[in-house]
N, C-alpha and C positions, 0 to 999 in steps of 0.2 A: 504493500500499500503505500502511496505518499501521505505527506501531513494533512492533518486539518487544522486549520487556523481557528484561533478564537480570539476574541478581542481582550486585552489587557488595558491597563490604566496607562502605562507608559510603553508598551511594546505589546505586539502581537504574541499569543501564546502557540507556537508552532507544536502539533502534538501528532507523534508516531505513534498512537494509540487511540482507540474508540471510546471519546468522552462519557460515553454511556457506562463504561465498566469500571470508572475509575469513582472510588469512594469519593464523597461529597467533601470528607476535611483535606483530602489530598487537594481537589479541586481549588478549595478555597486558600491552600498553602501557595498553589501557583498564581492565583489572582494576587495574593499578598506580594510575593517574588518581583511582580510584574508592576508594583508599587513605586519600588525603590527608585528614588531620583538617578542612581548612577548606572542603571539598568540599560543595555542597548539590545540583549537579545535572550530569548528564554525558549530552549528545545526541550522537548518532553518524549522520552523515550518508552516504548511499547511494555518495560517491567516496572512501570512506575507505580510508587504509593506511598503512604503516607509517612512521613520522617518526622525527625525535630528540625522546626522551621521551616525548612525547604523539603520537597519532596524528594525520598529517594528516585533516582531515573530521571533526574534533570541536568540541563546542561545550562549553567547562568554566566552569561557572559556582560561584565562590567567593566566601566570605563574608570581608572582611577582609584577603584574600591574593591574589596573582596569582604565576603561574609565568614568568618571563622566556624559558625555552626552549620551554615549550609555545606562547607567542606567535612564538617564531621568531626567526631572524636577518633577516629580509626585514620588518622590521617597515611595515607598513599597506600591504603589496603588496595591489594590488586591480585593478580593472577600471574602464575608461569607454567609452562608446559613445552615437553619436548617430548619428539619421536625417537624411539628406542629402534636398533636392530632386531630385538626380540620379536616373535611373532605369537599368537594366542596358541600354537602348537606348543611352546616353550614352558607354558604357564602349566603348574601341577593341578591336579584336580582339586586338592585341598589346598585354600590360599591362607590359612590363618595362621600359618608360619610366617608368612610374608608380612602379614598387617604386624603380628607381634614383633617381627624384626624393625619394621618401620616405626613404630610405637616406641620401641626401645631406643632408637637412634635420636628421633625428634620428639623433645618434649611436649605436650599438649596440654590444654587448658590453661590454667595459670602457673603450670610447670616451669621451669627453667635448666639450664644447664649447670652442672656442679660447679663448672671452672668456664670462662669464656672461650668459647670454640676459637682454636687457633685457625684462620683461614690459611695459613702457609702448608698446612698439613692435609688440605682439601686436594682432593684430586682434580685439576684444570681451574681452580678457580684463581681468578687475578687479584692479586693484593695491592697493586697499584693505586695509590689514594687513598687506601685503609686507613695508615695515621694521619693523614690529613683531615679525613672524615671525623675521627674521633677527637683531633685535636680542635675542631670547630666546636665540640660539645660545650667548651669554656664561655663560648661565645651565645650561647642560649639562655632563657630566663634563668635568675637566680632561683625562682621557687621552685624548679625542678631538678636544681644541681644534686640533692641529695639521693636522687634516683640513678646515678650515673652506675651504682655496681650491678644494680636490678637490671638495667638497659644492657650493660655488656654480656650479662648470664642470658637475658631473653633473647639475645642475637641467633637467627637460627632455630625459633620455635614458634608453634602454630598458632596459639591463642585458643578460644573456645566460640561459641556461637555457631555461625555458619562456615567457619573456617574448617579447610579440609586437605588431607595428601589423599591423592586416588592414584592407582594403577589402573589403566583403561587400555580397551581396544576398540581400533576404528573399524571401519567397513570392509576394509581389506584384508585385517588381521592383524595389522601392526599394533605394536603395544606401544603406549604413549605414558610417560608420568606428567601429573599436574598438581598443583598445590594454589591454595587460596589464604593470603595471610595479611597482617599488614605492619604498622609500627608499634605494635604490642603495648604494653603499658605507659613506654615513654611519649609514644604518639598522644594518648588520652591524656596523659597529664599536661602536657604541652597545649594541646587543644583546651581544655577546660579552663587551664589559667587564663590563656587569652580571649575566650568568650566572656569570661568575667570582666576583661578589661573594658571590650568593646563595649558592654551593656550599659558600663557607666559613663562613657563619653557623652559630652551634651548633645552632639548633631544626631545621636540616636535615640532622643528620649521622646521623639514625636511619631515613632514607627508604630505601624499598625501591629507588630509583632515583635517583642525583645529579643526574639531569637533570630531576628535577621540584622542584628546591629553588625555595622561594617566597619573597617577600618579605612580610612581615604589616604589617598597618596600625599606624599610630603609632609608625613607626620611622622613622630618618634615612635608611636606605636605600631604603626602601618611596616614602617624598618624592621622593627623588634618581631614582629608576627610573620614579615615574609623571610626573615633570617631562619627563625625556629622552623617554620612549616617546609622551607625547602629542605633543610636539615631531615627532618622526620620524613618527608617524603624519601629520601636518599637511604634513612635506615629502613624503612620499608622494603626498599628494593633490594637492599643487602641482605634483610632477613630472609628474602626469597630465595636470593642467590645460593645462600649458605644451605639453607635447607635441601633446594634441589641437589646440591653437592652432596649432602648427607644422604641424601634418598638413592642417587646414584650408586654412591659406594654401598648400600644396602642391595641393589639390584648385582652390582658387580660380584658381590660376595654369593648372594643366593644362584645367581647362575652363570656358575664360574665357567662351567664347560662350555657355555655358549659364547662366552666373551662378548659381552653386549657392547655398542657402541651407540654414542648418541649424537644427535643432529643439532643444532644451533638451536638455543632457548628461545621460545617466543614470551615475551614478559611485556605486561600491562597493567598499568595502576586503573583503579575505578573510583577511588574517592581522592580528588587531588586538583592542584591549579596549575595550569599554564600559562604562559604569556604568548598570546599568538595576535595575528593581524587580520584583520576583516574589513573590508572594503576602505582601506586605507588607513583604519585606526588601530593604535596598540588596545588590545584587551586583556583584560585578567580572566580567564575561561575557568570556572568552576566545574567540575564533572563529579557531581554526586551520584554515585550510582550510575557512572556511563564511562567506555571507553573513549579512548580516541580511534578514528575510522578515516584517518586520511587516506589517499589514493595509494593504493598497495600494500599499506600498513596491516601487519599480522594482529588480532585479536583473539580472545578467548570469552567465549559466551557460555557460561555453566548453567546447567539445569539442578534440579535437585537431585539428592544423594542416591535417586534409585533409576532417574530418567535418561542421563546422558548429557553430553556437552557439545559445543560447536566449536571447531577451530575457524576464524574467518578474515577474511582481507578487507580493508576499507575500500570504499568506492569514492571518498573525497567529496562528501556531498556539505556544501558549506551552509546550506540551509539550516542543517543539524549542528553547525560548528564543527563538521570533520568528525561525529560523533555516533556512537551506537549503544545499544544497551550494555550492560554489565552481567546479567543473567535472567533467570525465569522472572525473579519478583516475588514477594511474597503476596498471597491473595487472603491471608490472613494471619494476625497476630499470632506470637509466641503461645500466649495464654490462651486464645482460641484455639489453638491446635490443642494443645495439652486438655482442654474441655471436650474437645470432640473426637479426638484419638487415641488409641489404646496401645499398648506394646503389639498385641497381636494384630492390628492394622501395619505397622510398622514393620512387621515380620514378612507380611503378605506383599507390601509395596515394595521392598527391599529384596524380594526372591532373588537368587541368583547373585547377589552381593556380599562379599564378606565384609562385614561392618559390624559395630554395633546396633545392638536390637534392643537397648532396654530404655526404661523411662527418662534417663536423663538426656534422650536425643529424640523422643518423641515429637518437640515442636520442630525438628528439622525433616519431618516426615514430608517424601513428596507430594502428599495432597494438600499440604501447607502452600505450595507452590504455584504460578501459573504454568500452564503447559510450555514448553520450551519451546516445541515446534512451532506454537502460536506466534511465540514472540520473535522468533526468527522470520516467520511470514510477513510480520508487520513493519520489518525494516530490509526488505530487499532492496530498496533504493538507498540504503545505506553501505551493506555490507553484501558480499558473497561468502557462500559458504566453501571451505577450504576440505574440511573433514568432519564428519559425526563422531562422536567418541560414547563410548557404552563403560561406565566404570565396573569392574570387577572387585576390585579392594577398594574401601573406603575408609579412612581413617578420621573420626572426628575429634574435635576439642571437647 
């Protein structure tokens, strides 16, 4: 489908989703964002749903301003995927050992490594810029400095919620590795600190929603946030890169006879800010639950833990600010999912997938998400499908 345009206070709202299927609270959030004085464009992805301040699944382009709550507390959250030389025929019938080995190698939930991962011991991990990255931690907000030890030990860890590590097969039988995570606790701490700062600034006092408080250009608060934001986005990318290296090492050990090799990684943030230029104007583009899909750029659009995911290539649609959806998108809240579904439902909906099937992950049941095929179909003018994956192992936080 092409987009539907709805009127907004300052800019039209371009929607790659059927407005009739979007909950009223999310539609109101979109209208609220369209009232911001700095807004230059708003694109809505087919996985759109209610979020904090701004909807998940929206692309907010502003001139000289950025909204920290719209970026969210998991700064730099995103995906990485890599195709291996393994095929489905190389996989054992019982995948429980493989899942266990992954869980032993990559801490999940609130877990962390006993000591910081030494990237120098990881196969193929490039350490250039590593020391400089950690050196820049001295320049972030004083309020989070005490978290440095935790940040170093959480580097290379999964987190909880909808974060996951998966082993998948595609329609040709190739085995893929895929993971989803962000900037862990340090990103959350930085985000919450700056959201608090923004909400106290005078120019934000008359906004329709205090969660839409922004920083504006040429102010010390904006400079401080940009510094910490871009550092946290880099943390998130390093976090995924280290996890992928740890995951590859597990695969090398478990499939030693097959001598697996790995193609270049595909990596994409989907909660972040980028400096981009449209119609001759420099803009700060916030993708809150959206990926960049510039012409020829690879991206990852995951479904739920039982339905599969897509590797895509961007078509460079500037009407959507070169963006696409970041996943299937929730169709019910976590609490609603827990009320509606049981562990038996989870077992049925994840049949054939080696994964947790206990009450702790019922809120991640496939039924709580929109159908991924429908989400892909609604953005045929944003991306083309390169590969369809189906998970056989899913590690949840």
